[in-house]
Kinemage of the C-alpha trace (Angstrom):
@kinemage 1
@onewidth
@group {chain A} dominant
@subgroup {mainchain}
@vectorlist {calphas} color= white
{ca unk a 1} P -34.261 -13.825 -197.150
{ca unk a 2} L -33.538 -12.059 -193.857
{ca unk a 3} L -32.474 -8.434 -193.524
{ca unk a 4} L -29.072 -9.574 -192.253
{ca unk a 5} L -28.521 -11.805 -195.323
{ca unk a 6} L -29.432 -8.927 -197.639
{ca unk a 7} L -26.920 -6.668 -195.859
{ca unk a 8} L -24.150 -9.277 -196.226
{ca unk a 9} L -24.780 -9.661 -199.942
{ca unk a 10} L -24.900 -5.901 -200.419
{ca unk a 11} L -21.700 -5.455 -198.422
{ca unk a 12} L -19.896 -8.135 -200.442
{ca unk a 13} L -20.943 -6.445 -203.712
{ca unk a 14} L -19.779 -3.033 -202.515
{ca unk a 15} L -16.402 -4.390 -201.425
{ca unk a 16} L -15.828 -6.364 -204.666
{ca unk a 17} L -16.964 -3.664 -207.079
{ca unk a 18} L -13.666 -1.697 -206.964
{ca unk a 19} L -11.759 -4.910 -207.609
{ca unk a 20} L -13.913 -5.651 -210.629
{ca unk a 21} L -13.336 -2.155 -211.988
{ca unk a 22} L -9.605 -2.492 -211.387
{ca unk a 23} L -9.493 -5.765 -213.290
{ca unk a 24} L -11.415 -4.226 -216.161
{ca unk a 25} L -8.846 -1.432 -216.339
{ca unk a 26} L -5.843 -3.740 -216.112
{ca unk a 27} L -7.056 -6.362 -218.613
{ca unk a 28} L -6.200 -4.360 -221.764
{ca unk a 29} L -2.742 -3.641 -220.362
{ca unk a 30} L -2.145 -7.341 -219.710
{ca unk a 31} L -3.219 -8.178 -223.232
{ca unk a 32} L -0.891 -5.495 -224.559
{ca unk a 33} L 2.052 -7.082 -222.747
{ca unk a 34} L 1.298 -10.404 -224.422
{ca unk a 35} L 1.184 -8.988 -227.934
{ca unk a 36} L 1.537 -5.393 -229.069
{ca unk a 37} L -0.829 -4.039 -231.720
{ca unk a 38} L 0.742 -4.122 -235.189
{ca unk a 39} L 1.029 -0.332 -235.299
{ca unk a 40} L 3.104 -0.274 -232.084
{ca unk a 41} L 5.632 -2.927 -233.155
{ca unk a 42} L 9.038 -2.113 -234.567
{ca unk a 43} L 8.692 -1.998 -238.351
{ca unk a 44} L 11.360 -4.191 -239.967
{ca unk a 45} L 11.920 -4.748 -243.690
{ca unk a 46} L 14.071 -7.575 -245.097
{ca unk a 47} L 15.317 -7.733 -248.657
{ca unk a 48} L 14.605 -11.482 -249.115
{ca unk a 49} L 12.385 -14.098 -247.471
{ca unk a 50} L 15.071 -16.102 -245.579
{ca unk a 51} L 16.230 -12.948 -243.790
{ca unk a 52} L 12.623 -12.139 -242.875
{ca unk a 53} L 12.418 -15.543 -241.161
{ca unk a 54} L 15.350 -14.613 -238.896
{ca unk a 55} L 13.769 -11.246 -238.098
{ca unk a 56} L 10.468 -12.894 -237.177
{ca unk a 57} L 12.011 -15.621 -235.030
{ca unk a 58} L 14.354 -13.303 -233.136
{ca unk a 59} L 12.116 -10.220 -233.066
{ca unk a 60} L 9.051 -12.205 -232.030
{ca unk a 61} L 6.061 -10.170 -230.825
{ca unk a 62} L 8.047 -6.939 -230.753
{ca unk a 63} L 8.429 -6.627 -234.549
{ca unk a 64} L 6.315 -6.457 -237.691
{ca unk a 65} L 8.291 -7.801 -240.647
{ca unk a 66} L 7.770 -7.290 -244.381
{ca unk a 67} L 9.810 -8.452 -247.374
{ca unk a 68} L 10.937 -6.682 -250.523
{ca unk a 69} L 11.498 -9.646 -252.890
{ca unk a 70} L 8.445 -11.878 -252.261
{ca unk a 71} L 8.032 -15.630 -252.694
{ca unk a 72} L 8.558 -16.424 -256.373
{ca unk a 73} L 10.231 -13.078 -257.053
{ca unk a 74} L 13.518 -12.989 -258.939
{ca unk a 75} L 16.139 -10.983 -256.990
{ca unk a 76} L 18.009 -10.308 -260.241
{ca unk a 77} L 15.126 -8.361 -261.772
{ca unk a 78} L 12.612 -7.484 -259.031
{ca unk a 79} L 11.416 -3.894 -258.612
{ca unk a 80} L 9.570 -2.839 -255.436
{ca unk a 81} L 5.950 -1.720 -255.492
{ca unk a 82} L 4.758 1.687 -254.246
{ca unk a 83} L 3.287 -0.068 -251.178
{ca unk a 84} L 6.675 -1.601 -250.370
{ca unk a 85} L 8.407 1.757 -250.752
{ca unk a 86} L 5.865 3.244 -248.342
{ca unk a 87} L 6.693 0.549 -245.768
{ca unk a 88} L 10.400 1.291 -246.137
{ca unk a 89} L 9.737 4.983 -245.521
{ca unk a 90} L 8.315 4.091 -242.069
{ca unk a 91} L 10.718 1.256 -241.175
{ca unk a 92} L 13.014 1.396 -238.167
{ca unk a 93} L 15.326 -1.340 -239.466
{ca unk a 94} L 16.218 -2.808 -242.868
{ca unk a 95} L 17.938 -6.213 -243.025
{ca unk a 96} L 20.037 -6.669 -246.153
{ca unk a 97} L 22.067 -9.663 -247.278
{ca unk a 98} L 25.051 -7.424 -248.007
{ca unk a 99} L 26.675 -10.087 -250.168
{ca unk a 100} L 25.987 -8.784 -253.662
{ca unk a 101} L 22.342 -9.738 -254.183
{ca unk a 102} L 21.428 -7.872 -257.358
{ca unk a 103} L 18.238 -6.363 -255.945
{ca unk a 104} L 20.272 -4.705 -253.198
{ca unk a 105} L 22.935 -3.501 -255.628
{ca unk a 106} L 20.220 -1.792 -257.671
{ca unk a 107} L 17.968 -0.488 -254.900
{ca unk a 108} L 19.726 -0.279 -251.515
{ca unk a 109} L 20.993 3.279 -251.838
{ca unk a 110} L 17.599 4.487 -252.992
{ca unk a 111} L 15.918 2.791 -250.029
{ca unk a 112} L 18.354 4.377 -247.574
{ca unk a 113} L 17.851 7.795 -249.192
{ca unk a 114} L 14.101 7.343 -248.806
{ca unk a 115} L 14.407 6.838 -245.021
{ca unk a 116} L 17.641 8.292 -243.667
{ca unk a 117} L 16.670 7.513 -240.048
{ca unk a 118} L 16.325 3.784 -240.810
{ca unk a 119} L 19.014 1.514 -239.332
{ca unk a 120} L 20.526 -1.104 -241.650
{ca unk a 121} L 21.607 -4.599 -240.601
{ca unk a 122} L 24.214 -6.281 -242.793
{ca unk a 123} L 23.281 -9.946 -242.351
{ca unk a 124} L 26.556 -11.149 -243.890
{ca unk a 125} L 28.817 -9.317 -241.440
{ca unk a 126} L 31.495 -11.750 -240.254
{ca unk a 127} L 30.762 -14.270 -243.026
{ca unk a 128} L 33.620 -15.446 -245.238
{ca unk a 129} L 32.106 -14.936 -248.688
{ca unk a 130} L 33.194 -17.439 -251.313
{ca unk a 131} L 34.166 -16.591 -254.885
{ca unk a 132} L 32.193 -18.138 -257.686
{ca unk a 133} L 34.569 -21.016 -258.467
{ca unk a 134} L 35.611 -21.327 -262.086
{ca unk a 135} L 35.015 -25.070 -262.029
{ca unk a 136} L 31.354 -24.385 -261.284
{ca unk a 137} L 30.957 -22.455 -264.524
{ca unk a 138} L 33.324 -24.125 -266.973
{ca unk a 139} L 30.406 -26.009 -268.473
{ca unk a 140} L 28.480 -22.830 -269.196
{ca unk a 141} L 30.926 -19.951 -269.663
{ca unk a 142} L 32.844 -19.314 -272.851
{ca unk a 143} L 36.656 -19.114 -272.453
{ca unk a 144} L 36.595 -15.451 -273.477
{ca unk a 145} L 34.279 -14.706 -270.542
{ca unk a 146} L 36.530 -16.200 -267.839
{ca unk a 147} L 37.501 -12.738 -266.583
{ca unk a 148} L 33.901 -12.054 -265.566
{ca unk a 149} L 33.578 -14.546 -262.720
{ca unk a 150} L 35.819 -12.975 -260.161
{ca unk a 151} L 32.759 -11.849 -258.161
{ca unk a 152} L 31.530 -13.396 -254.926
{ca unk a 153} L 28.715 -15.877 -254.457
{ca unk a 154} L 25.883 -13.957 -252.724
{ca unk a 155} L 23.907 -17.011 -251.475
{ca unk a 156} L 25.717 -17.279 -248.124
{ca unk a 157} L 22.514 -17.918 -246.111
{ca unk a 158} L 22.228 -21.480 -247.483
{ca unk a 159} L 24.900 -22.596 -245.009
{ca unk a 160} L 23.632 -23.360 -241.477
{ca unk a 161} L 27.036 -22.257 -240.172
{ca unk a 162} L 26.555 -18.847 -241.777
{ca unk a 163} L 22.958 -18.792 -240.573
{ca unk a 164} L 24.212 -18.699 -236.988
{ca unk a 165} L 26.106 -15.492 -237.844
{ca unk a 166} L 22.986 -14.064 -239.496
{ca unk a 167} L 21.087 -14.660 -236.267
{ca unk a 168} L 23.748 -12.822 -234.244
{ca unk a 169} L 23.722 -9.880 -236.651
{ca unk a 170} L 19.932 -9.621 -236.559
{ca unk a 171} L 19.883 -9.842 -232.751
{ca unk a 172} L 22.484 -7.106 -232.411
{ca unk a 173} L 20.657 -4.793 -234.822
{ca unk a 174} L 17.262 -5.288 -233.190
{ca unk a 175} L 18.714 -4.563 -229.760
{ca unk a 176} L 20.453 -1.429 -231.036
{ca unk a 177} L 17.152 -0.025 -232.298
{ca unk a 178} L 15.111 -1.322 -229.347
{ca unk a 179} L 17.373 -1.566 -226.257
{ca unk a 180} L 14.458 -2.399 -223.956
{ca unk a 181} L 14.048 -5.710 -225.803
{ca unk a 182} L 17.709 -6.745 -225.549
{ca unk a 183} L 17.162 -9.734 -223.237
{ca unk a 184} L 14.131 -10.868 -225.223
{ca unk a 185} L 16.062 -10.830 -228.502
{ca unk a 186} L 19.030 -12.614 -226.919
{ca unk a 187} L 16.810 -15.417 -225.628
{ca unk a 188} L 15.127 -15.845 -229.004
{ca unk a 189} L 18.469 -15.889 -230.816
{ca unk a 190} L 19.790 -18.538 -228.431
{ca unk a 191} L 16.792 -20.750 -229.220
{ca unk a 192} L 17.307 -20.270 -232.963
{ca unk a 193} L 21.014 -21.052 -232.587
{ca unk a 194} L 20.218 -24.414 -230.993
{ca unk a 195} L 17.856 -25.252 -233.839
{ca unk a 196} L 20.502 -24.347 -236.419
{ca unk a 197} L 23.128 -26.526 -234.723
{ca unk a 198} L 20.695 -29.436 -234.677
{ca unk a 199} L 19.872 -28.871 -238.357
{ca unk a 200} L 23.582 -28.885 -239.247
{ca unk a 201} L 24.103 -32.193 -237.418
{ca unk a 202} L 21.103 -33.766 -239.177
{ca unk a 203} L 22.278 -32.718 -242.645
{ca unk a 204} L 25.839 -33.928 -242.019
{ca unk a 205} L 24.551 -37.381 -241.064
{ca unk a 206} L 22.182 -37.428 -244.028
{ca unk a 207} L 24.890 -36.634 -246.588
{ca unk a 208} L 27.865 -38.392 -244.980
{ca unk a 209} L 27.523 -41.727 -246.758
{ca unk a 210} L 27.076 -40.487 -250.328
{ca unk a 211} L 29.587 -41.889 -252.802
{ca unk a 212} L 28.639 -39.560 -255.652
{ca unk a 213} L 29.174 -36.076 -254.235
{ca unk a 214} L 28.588 -33.924 -257.332
{ca unk a 215} L 25.281 -32.366 -258.324
{ca unk a 216} L 24.123 -30.232 -261.248
{ca unk a 217} L 22.168 -27.035 -260.631
{ca unk a 218} L 20.848 -24.698 -263.269
{ca unk a 219} L 21.310 -21.549 -261.155
{ca unk a 220} L 24.449 -21.610 -258.944
{ca unk a 221} L 22.824 -20.922 -255.581
{ca unk a 222} L 24.093 -23.860 -253.510
{ca unk a 223} L 27.844 -23.261 -253.359
{ca unk a 224} L 27.908 -22.550 -249.601
{ca unk a 225} L 25.774 -25.600 -248.891
{ca unk a 226} L 28.153 -27.702 -250.993
{ca unk a 227} L 31.165 -26.160 -249.243
{ca unk a 228} L 29.755 -27.020 -245.795
{ca unk a 229} L 29.075 -30.659 -246.592
{ca unk a 230} L 31.920 -31.647 -248.920
{ca unk a 231} L 29.853 -31.622 -252.112
{ca unk a 232} L 30.650 -30.276 -255.570
{ca unk a 233} L 28.208 -27.928 -257.240
{ca unk a 234} L 28.258 -27.971 -261.057
{ca unk a 235} L 26.321 -24.960 -262.323
{ca unk a 236} L 24.834 -24.585 -265.791
{ca unk a 237} L 24.300 -20.823 -265.887
{ca unk a 238} L 25.272 -17.669 -264.068
{ca unk a 239} L 23.195 -14.674 -262.913
{ca unk a 240} L 20.032 -15.874 -264.616
{ca unk a 241} L 21.459 -15.570 -268.133
{ca unk a 242} L 20.076 -17.726 -270.945
{ca unk a 243} L 22.514 -20.364 -272.175
{ca unk a 244} L 23.739 -20.342 -275.754
{ca unk a 245} L 23.427 -23.574 -277.783
{ca unk a 246} L 27.174 -24.157 -277.310
{ca unk a 247} L 26.872 -23.742 -273.543
{ca unk a 248} L 23.906 -26.124 -273.457
{ca unk a 249} L 25.920 -28.755 -275.292
{ca unk a 250} L 28.836 -28.456 -272.869
{ca unk a 251} L 26.543 -28.757 -269.832
{ca unk a 252} L 24.970 -31.925 -271.255
{ca unk a 253} L 28.378 -33.456 -272.024
{ca unk a 254} L 29.668 -32.720 -268.515
{ca unk a 255} L 26.538 -34.188 -266.909
{ca unk a 256} L 26.823 -37.361 -268.952
{ca unk a 257} L 30.501 -37.778 -268.043
{ca unk a 258} L 29.661 -37.378 -264.348
{ca unk a 259} L 26.737 -39.794 -264.553
{ca unk a 260} L 24.327 -37.089 -263.392
{ca unk a 261} L 20.635 -37.752 -263.991
{ca unk a 262} L 18.983 -34.723 -262.377
{ca unk a 263} L 19.101 -30.958 -262.743
{ca unk a 264} L 18.271 -28.926 -259.637
{ca unk a 265} L 16.229 -25.827 -260.443
{ca unk a 266} L 15.022 -22.744 -258.555
{ca unk a 267} L 11.357 -21.700 -258.762
{ca unk a 268} L 12.404 -18.072 -259.318
{ca unk a 269} L 13.891 -18.883 -262.734
{ca unk a 270} L 12.551 -20.342 -265.967
{ca unk a 271} L 13.029 -24.116 -266.160
{ca unk a 272} L 12.754 -24.389 -269.964
{ca unk a 273} L 16.465 -24.915 -270.601
{ca unk a 274} L 16.876 -27.075 -267.492
{ca unk a 275} L 14.074 -29.329 -268.755
{ca unk a 276} L 15.889 -29.682 -272.079
{ca unk a 277} L 19.139 -30.624 -270.332
{ca unk a 278} L 17.337 -33.155 -268.130
{ca unk a 279} L 15.646 -34.722 -271.147
{ca unk a 280} L 18.937 -35.060 -273.034
{ca unk a 281} L 20.689 -36.757 -270.074
{ca unk a 282} L 17.735 -39.075 -269.526
{ca unk a 283} L 16.866 -37.558 -266.177
{ca unk a 284} L 14.520 -35.022 -264.586
{ca unk a 285} L 14.459 -31.620 -262.924
{ca unk a 286} L 14.201 -31.336 -259.128
{ca unk a 287} L 13.136 -28.090 -257.434
{ca unk a 288} L 15.110 -26.715 -254.483
{ca unk a 289} L 14.335 -23.155 -253.422
{ca unk a 290} L 17.181 -20.882 -252.243
{ca unk a 291} L 14.704 -18.171 -251.247
{ca unk a 292} L 11.973 -20.028 -249.336
{ca unk a 293} L 10.682 -18.336 -246.190
{ca unk a 294} L 10.824 -21.183 -243.643
{ca unk a 295} L 14.587 -21.522 -243.302
{ca unk a 296} L 14.774 -24.703 -241.236
{ca unk a 297} L 12.156 -26.680 -243.137
{ca unk a 298} L 13.488 -25.543 -246.503
{ca unk a 299} L 17.027 -26.751 -245.795
{ca unk a 300} L 15.667 -30.053 -244.472
{ca unk a 301} L 13.764 -30.559 -247.712
{ca unk a 302} L 16.735 -29.501 -249.856
{ca unk a 303} L 19.103 -31.873 -248.018
{ca unk a 304} L 16.643 -34.725 -248.507
{ca unk a 305} L 16.408 -33.930 -252.224
{ca unk a 306} L 20.204 -33.837 -252.652
{ca unk a 307} L 20.614 -37.093 -250.707
{ca unk a 308} L 17.905 -38.845 -252.740
{ca unk a 309} L 19.241 -37.757 -256.156
{ca unk a 310} L 22.928 -38.330 -255.357
{ca unk a 311} L 22.579 -41.868 -253.968
């Protein structure tokens, strides 16, 4: 190698070395733009799994989301763990259903008192909450108890129409806490909104041709879904309460009169009594989960189950 060639190589190395160092310094910053470390993300807590899905989809890489009532947990009886309370104490935003979910009625004030700087998103803001219809409970509720079902049905998220409002509420709350991410959250919400509209269209087509439009559920979680798609929900029990022998008999009689051969059950509740009802009507139990995490896929599966059983 000549002296001139050696000088050229040396010169090239000297000129490129600062660029290499610059790239080494910038690389971590570029990676940070792509995805923030968990500790730097906005800490968001949702009361139930479906609301966590909205927070994750709209918040994207800017949020870290945790849930109070986990998969399989019963929102009527669940009590948070010390670890969950610790997460709430450091959260910037809490997303509640705001529709009368029993966990929130029991714990929401205590959670707010634990972290007074935490913002709260009411996911049901703007939603027209439906009363628990008396016809849904006539099979299970004694006449003397009729005065007790003037309360509202809390399961509003099981309507894709309402889900679009949830998405707007979550977007607005995230942007209020983190204004620098406003455009990011708006774009994510717009994408979710398109998916929800497509889901609604798919379910309407799937259920449009059903002649029998009544279904029997053990726990009355699907009233908003039924309302959206012109179905009738017949519920066996209310608020997770065990049925009396008289109530069981009335449920079975009503199911037989309606020609119903399946009882829809929720995985969060015991299926013992539902199995007995299904056996007596010569049918089976079918699981549909009102609290599953993956909102879109869960409603697709539930719609398919309703369509299959009600044909």
